[in-house]
VEXDREN-2710 file (C-alpha; in Angstrom, 1 decimal):
% VEXDREN-2710
k/r/px/py/pz
1/MET/84.3/119.2/94.7
2/LYS/85.8/121.9/92.1
3/THR/87.6/121.0/88.8
4/ALA/89.9/121.8/86.7
5/LEU/90.0/120.5/83.0
6/PHE/93.3/122.1/80.9
7/CYS/93.7/121.2/77.5
8/LEU/96.2/122.6/74.9
9/THR/94.9/121.3/71.2
10/ALA/91.6/120.9/69.3
11/SER/91.4/117.5/69.5
12/GLY/92.4/117.9/73.6
13/TYR/89.8/120.4/73.9
14/LYS/87.2/117.9/72.9
15/LEU/88.0/115.5/74.9
16/ALA/88.1/118.0/77.7
17/LEU/84.2/119.3/76.8
18/GLN/83.1/115.7/76.8
19/ILE/84.4/115.1/80.6
20/LYS/83.2/118.3/81.6
21/GLN/79.3/117.4/80.5
22/SER/80.1/114.3/82.1
23/LEU/80.8/115.4/85.3
24/ALA/78.0/118.2/84.9
25/ALA/75.6/115.0/84.3
26/ARG/76.7/114.2/87.6
27/GLY/76.1/117.2/89.4
28/GLU/79.9/118.1/89.9
29/GLN/81.1/121.8/88.5
30/ALA/84.1/121.7/86.2
31/ASP/85.5/124.6/84.3
32/LEU/87.7/124.3/81.3
33/TYR/91.1/126.1/80.3
34/ALA/92.3/126.4/76.6
35/PRO/94.8/128.4/74.6
36/SER/93.4/131.6/73.3
37/LYS/92.7/129.8/69.8
38/GLU/89.9/129.5/67.6
39/PHE/88.7/125.9/69.2
40/ALA/88.0/127.6/72.8
41/MET/84.4/128.4/72.3
42/HIS/82.3/130.4/74.9
43/GLN/82.2/128.9/78.9
44/THR/85.7/128.5/78.7
45/TYR/88.5/130.4/80.3
46/THR/91.5/130.9/77.9
47/PHE/95.3/131.4/79.0
48/SER/98.2/132.8/77.2
49/SER/100.4/131.1/79.7
50/LEU/99.9/127.5/81.1
51/ALA/102.2/127.6/83.9
52/THR/100.4/131.3/84.9
53/ALA/96.9/129.5/84.8
54/VAL/98.6/126.6/86.4
55/GLU/99.7/128.3/89.5
56/GLU/96.2/129.9/90.0
57/ALA/94.3/126.9/89.7
58/PHE/96.5/125.2/92.3
59/SER/94.8/127.3/94.8
60/ARG/91.4/127.7/93.5
61/TYR/90.9/123.7/93.1
62/ARG/91.1/120.5/94.8
63/ARG/91.3/118.2/91.2
64/ILE/93.2/118.8/88.1
65/ILE/92.9/117.2/85.0
66/MET/95.4/117.9/82.2
67/ILE/95.1/116.4/78.6
68/MET/98.7/117.1/77.2
69/ALA/102.1/114.9/77.6
70/LEU/102.9/114.0/80.9
71/GLY/106.6/115.9/80.6
72/ILE/104.7/119.1/80.3
73/VAL/102.5/118.6/83.0
74/VAL/105.9/117.8/85.6
75/ARG/107.3/120.9/84.3
76/VAL/104.6/123.4/84.9
77/ILE/103.1/121.5/88.0
78/ALA/106.8/121.0/89.7
79/PRO/107.1/125.0/91.2
80/GLN/103.1/124.5/93.0
81/ILE/104.1/121.7/94.7
82/LYS/104.2/122.4/98.5
83/ASP/102.6/119.6/100.6
84/LYS/100.7/116.3/99.9
85/ASN/97.9/117.4/102.8
86/THR/97.4/120.5/100.7
87/ASP/97.8/119.8/97.1
88/PRO/95.5/119.0/94.6
89/ALA/95.0/116.0/93.0
90/VAL/96.2/116.2/89.4
91/VAL/95.6/113.6/86.9
92/VAL/97.2/113.4/83.1
93/LEU/95.2/112.0/80.4
94/ASP/96.4/111.7/77.0
95/GLU/95.0/113.3/73.8
96/ALA/93.8/109.6/72.1
97/GLY/92.2/108.9/75.7
98/GLU/93.7/105.5/76.2
99/HIS/95.8/106.7/79.7
100/VAL/94.8/108.6/82.6
101/ILE/97.5/108.4/85.1
102/SER/97.3/109.3/88.9
103/VAL/100.6/112.1/89.2
104/LEU/99.8/114.4/92.3
105/SER/98.0/113.6/95.8
106/GLY/97.0/110.0/94.7
107/HIS/95.6/109.4/98.3
108/LEU/94.9/112.5/100.2
109/GLY/94.4/114.5/97.5
110/GLY/92.0/111.7/95.6
111/ALA/94.1/112.0/92.2
112/ASN/93.8/108.0/92.3
113/GLU/90.2/108.2/93.0
114/LEU/89.9/110.8/89.9
115/ALA/92.2/108.9/87.4
116/ARG/89.4/106.0/87.8
117/LEU/86.6/108.2/87.4
118/VAL/88.0/110.1/84.3
119/ALA/88.5/106.3/82.8
120/THR/84.9/105.5/83.4
121/LEU/84.0/108.9/81.8
122/THR/86.3/108.2/78.8
123/GLY/86.8/104.5/78.2
124/ALA/90.9/105.2/79.4
125/ARG/93.0/102.8/81.0
126/PRO/93.4/104.1/84.8
127/VAL/97.3/103.9/85.5
128/ILE/98.0/104.3/89.0
129/THR/101.5/103.5/90.2
130/THR/101.2/104.0/94.5
131/ALA/102.2/100.9/96.3
132/THR/99.4/100.0/98.3
133/ASP/97.0/100.5/95.3
134/VAL/99.3/98.1/93.3
135/HIS/99.2/95.4/96.2
136/GLY/95.5/96.1/97.1
137/LEU/96.7/96.9/100.4
138/PRO/94.2/100.0/102.3
139/ALA/96.3/103.0/102.4
140/VAL/96.1/104.9/106.0
141/ASP/95.9/108.7/103.7
142/GLU/93.6/106.9/101.5
143/LEU/91.4/105.8/104.6
144/ALA/91.4/108.8/106.0
145/ARG/90.4/110.7/103.3
146/VAL/87.6/108.7/102.5
147/HIS/86.4/108.6/105.6
148/ASN/86.6/112.3/106.5
149/LEU/89.3/111.7/109.1
150/ALA/92.1/113.9/110.0
151/MET/95.8/111.9/110.4
152/ASP/97.9/112.8/113.2
153/PRO/100.5/113.2/112.8
154/PRO/100.4/113.2/109.0
155/SER/103.8/112.6/108.5
156/ALA/103.2/108.9/109.5
157/ALA/101.4/107.8/106.5
158/ARG/104.6/106.8/104.5
159/VAL/106.1/105.2/107.2
160/ILE/102.7/102.2/107.6
161/ASN/102.0/102.6/104.0
162/THR/105.5/101.6/103.6
163/ALA/105.2/98.7/106.5
164/LEU/102.4/97.1/104.6
165/VAL/103.8/96.9/101.5
166/ASN/106.6/95.3/103.0
167/GLY/104.7/92.6/104.5
168/SER/104.8/94.2/108.6
169/THR/102.0/93.3/110.3
170/VAL/99.0/96.6/111.0
171/CYS/97.0/96.6/113.3
172/PHE/93.5/99.3/112.7
173/TYR/91.1/99.9/115.7
174/VAL/88.5/101.2/113.7
175/PRO/84.6/101.3/113.5
176/ASN/83.0/98.4/111.3
177/LEU/82.3/100.3/108.8
178/ILE/86.1/100.8/107.8
179/VAL/86.6/96.9/108.0
180/GLN/87.9/95.5/104.8
181/SER/85.9/92.6/104.4
182/ASN/88.9/89.8/103.4
183/PRO/91.5/91.8/104.8
184/LYS/95.5/91.0/103.0
185/SER/98.2/88.6/105.5
186/GLY/99.7/91.6/107.8
187/ILE/96.3/93.3/108.3
188/GLU/94.7/93.0/111.6
189/TYR/91.7/94.7/112.6
190/ARG/90.1/95.7/116.3
191/SER/87.4/97.5/117.6
192/PRO/88.8/101.3/118.7
193/ALA/87.3/100.2/122.4
194/ASP/90.3/97.7/122.3
195/TYR/92.8/100.1/122.8
196/PRO/95.1/100.6/124.4
197/ASN/95.0/97.3/124.9
198/ARG/97.3/96.7/121.4
199/CYS/98.0/94.0/119.2
200/ALA/101.2/92.4/120.7
201/ASP/102.8/91.3/117.4
202/ALA/102.0/94.1/115.7
203/TRP/104.1/96.3/113.7
204/TYR/102.4/99.8/114.3
205/HIS/98.7/100.8/114.9
206/VAL/96.3/103.2/113.9
207/VAL/93.5/104.3/116.6
208/VAL/90.1/105.7/115.0
209/THR/89.9/108.3/118.2
210/ASN/89.2/112.2/119.3
211/ARG/90.7/111.1/122.3
212/ILE/94.6/111.8/123.3
213/PRO/96.2/109.5/125.1
214/GLU/97.4/110.4/128.9
215/ARG/101.2/109.6/127.9
216/GLU/102.9/108.9/124.2
217/VAL/102.6/105.5/122.6
218/PRO/105.0/104.7/120.2
219/ASN/104.3/103.4/116.9
220/THR/101.0/104.8/116.7
221/VAL/98.6/107.1/114.4
222/PHE/95.7/108.1/115.3
223/LEU/92.6/109.1/112.9
224/ARG/90.7/112.0/114.3
225/PRO/86.8/111.8/113.0
226/ARG/85.2/115.3/113.0
227/ASN/83.0/114.8/115.9
228/LEU/83.2/117.5/117.9
229/VAL/81.9/120.6/118.1
230/ALA/82.7/123.6/120.8
231/GLY/79.7/126.3/121.8
232/VAL/81.1/129.0/122.5
233/GLY/80.0/132.7/124.2
234/CYS/81.4/135.1/124.1
235/ARG/82.4/139.1/125.5
236/SER/82.5/141.6/123.0
237/GLY/86.2/142.7/121.7
238/ILE/87.6/139.7/123.2
239/SER/90.3/138.8/121.1
240/GLU/90.9/136.2/119.0
241/ASP/94.3/134.6/120.5
242/HIS/92.0/134.5/123.9
243/ILE/89.1/132.6/121.9
244/LEU/91.9/130.2/121.0
245/ALA/93.8/129.7/124.3
246/ALA/90.3/128.7/125.4
247/LEU/89.5/126.1/123.2
248/ASN/92.9/124.3/123.4
249/THR/92.2/124.4/127.0
250/ALA/88.7/123.5/126.7
251/LEU/89.6/120.5/124.9
252/SER/92.4/119.2/127.1
253/MET/90.2/119.3/130.2
254/CYS/88.3/116.6/128.1
255/ARG/91.7/114.9/126.6
256/CYS/90.2/115.7/122.7
257/SER/92.2/116.3/119.9
258/LEU/91.8/119.7/118.2
259/LEU/91.9/117.9/115.0
260/SER/88.2/116.9/116.1
261/LEU/86.7/119.7/115.7
262/ARG/84.7/120.1/113.1
263/ALA/82.7/123.5/113.4
264/LEU/82.0/126.4/116.5
265/ALA/78.6/127.3/117.7
266/THR/77.1/130.4/119.3
267/ILE/74.1/132.6/118.9
268/ASP/73.2/134.7/116.3
269/VAL/74.1/138.6/117.9
270/LYS/78.0/136.5/118.1
271/GLU/78.2/136.0/114.6
272/LYS/79.9/139.3/113.3
273/GLU/81.9/139.5/116.8
274/PRO/85.1/140.1/115.1
275/GLY/87.3/137.7/117.6
276/LEU/85.2/134.7/117.3
277/ARG/85.1/135.1/113.7
278/GLN/88.9/135.3/113.1
279/ALA/89.1/131.9/115.4
280/ALA/87.1/130.0/113.4
281/LYS/88.4/131.6/110.3
282/ARG/92.4/130.5/111.7
283/LEU/90.8/126.8/112.8
284/ASN/89.4/126.6/109.1
285/LEU/85.8/125.6/110.7
286/PRO/82.6/126.8/109.9
287/LEU/80.8/129.2/112.5
288/LEU/77.2/128.0/113.1
289/VAL/74.7/130.3/114.3
290/TYR/71.5/129.8/116.2
291/SER/68.6/132.2/117.4
292/PRO/67.4/132.5/121.2
293/ALA/64.3/130.5/120.1
294/GLN/66.3/127.8/118.9
295/LEU/68.3/128.0/121.9
296/ASN/65.4/127.9/124.5
297/HIS/63.8/124.9/122.4
298/VAL/67.0/122.6/123.8
299/LEU/66.9/124.1/127.0
300/GLN/63.2/123.1/127.7
301/HIS/64.4/119.4/127.1
302/ALA/67.9/119.5/128.1
303/GLY/66.5/119.1/132.1
304/PRO/68.0/121.1/135.0
305/ASN/71.1/120.3/135.2
306/MET/72.3/122.8/132.1
307/ALA/73.6/126.0/133.9
308/HIS/71.5/129.0/133.4
309/SER/72.4/132.8/133.9
310/ALA/69.8/135.7/134.6
311/PHE/72.3/138.2/133.6
312/VAL/72.6/136.2/129.9
313/GLN/68.7/136.0/129.7
314/GLN/68.4/140.0/130.2
315/LYS/71.4/140.4/127.3
316/VAL/70.4/138.0/124.4
317/GLY/67.2/136.1/125.5
318/THR/67.9/133.1/126.5
319/PRO/69.9/132.0/129.8
320/ALA/72.4/129.7/127.9
321/VAL/74.3/129.7/125.0
322/CYS/77.3/127.8/124.8
323/GLU/76.1/124.4/125.9
324/PRO/72.7/124.3/123.8
325/ALA/74.9/125.9/120.8
326/ALA/77.1/122.8/121.4
327/LEU/74.5/120.3/121.5
328/LEU/72.3/121.8/118.2
329/ALA/75.5/121.9/116.5
330/SER/76.2/118.0/117.0
331/ARG/73.0/117.1/116.1
332/LYS/72.7/113.7/118.1
333/GLY/75.4/114.8/120.5
334/GLU/76.4/114.5/124.1
335/LEU/78.3/116.9/126.2
336/LEU/81.4/116.1/126.6
337/LEU/82.6/119.3/128.5
338/PRO/79.6/121.3/130.1
339/LYS/79.8/125.1/130.4
340/HIS/83.7/125.7/131.3
341/LYS/84.3/129.8/132.2
342/PHE/87.1/131.3/130.8
343/GLN/88.0/135.3/131.5
344/GLY/85.2/136.7/129.2
345/ILE/84.5/133.6/127.4
346/THR/82.3/130.6/128.2
347/ILE/82.9/127.1/126.5
348/ALA/81.0/123.3/126.3
349/VAL/82.4/120.7/124.2
350/ALA/79.5/118.6/122.6
351/GLU/80.7/115.3/121.2
352/ASP/78.8/113.6/118.3
353/ARG/78.4/109.7/118.8
END
């Protein structure tokens, strides 16, 4: 995760350089920004306007460390703040290296974690003010970030975290690896399989699942594991919109959330297909490609039930694309939705269990 370090003075530069070197020792890349002054050495980006440099950094970096007064930081980042789901983590460190403050995106962006890391690297005292952290409670947005879960809906985080801080009962339906060993009062843990047999006295429910319920359920937020892959075959020239519509329909057929999709997969001859590439970009997902030999290897071990097409074999050197591609991309997955035909498109969905 790329980090930007900003400083304004010679002493701040010295501290920034120390952090940069410590991060490099951990295998983490950091870029150092300093004013156009004599203390700025090589491998340092210089700026004449801090506000302009920070504006550019907001779209380029996921973590920003600013070694300067908190008031300066508040003024320069204020115009850049847009959405807690996309804003980078911002922390502030005083030039004496005594306190490091989590300022922006404490949970989802990871600023609280970054503040603790900087404190470890410099000996500073971390200053974290989010209520759940102060009370030692599991913030739901932090839970989502740490375990790479998509929150659905994102707006529920504030409501649930407030309920936890106020002592209301919240039931977490999560895998064992997420369960805290000594849960605080007001928190209950159950297996995802226990939902929808919901805890009767819980004020709110947090459920780890890629499935969409058949009907709307009140006081519930879903944490979507990114464990689905869509294998896609398509005719040349098929549009982005047609592919996206087919994906949405395919996921609806198996009652799964689009937020759980982690990749699209196809055959290598379709790697540069414009509509497919644009669909993957729109969804912010990687497009994984496999050779005919790789797909044929899956088919050899898949049994007789997997769909075969002599026409596809003649065109691309393998009798099937979407099903074996989905299975390959899901690593240890199983087909959740076998090959389904749309107009000019075939889609299969695999779930990595």
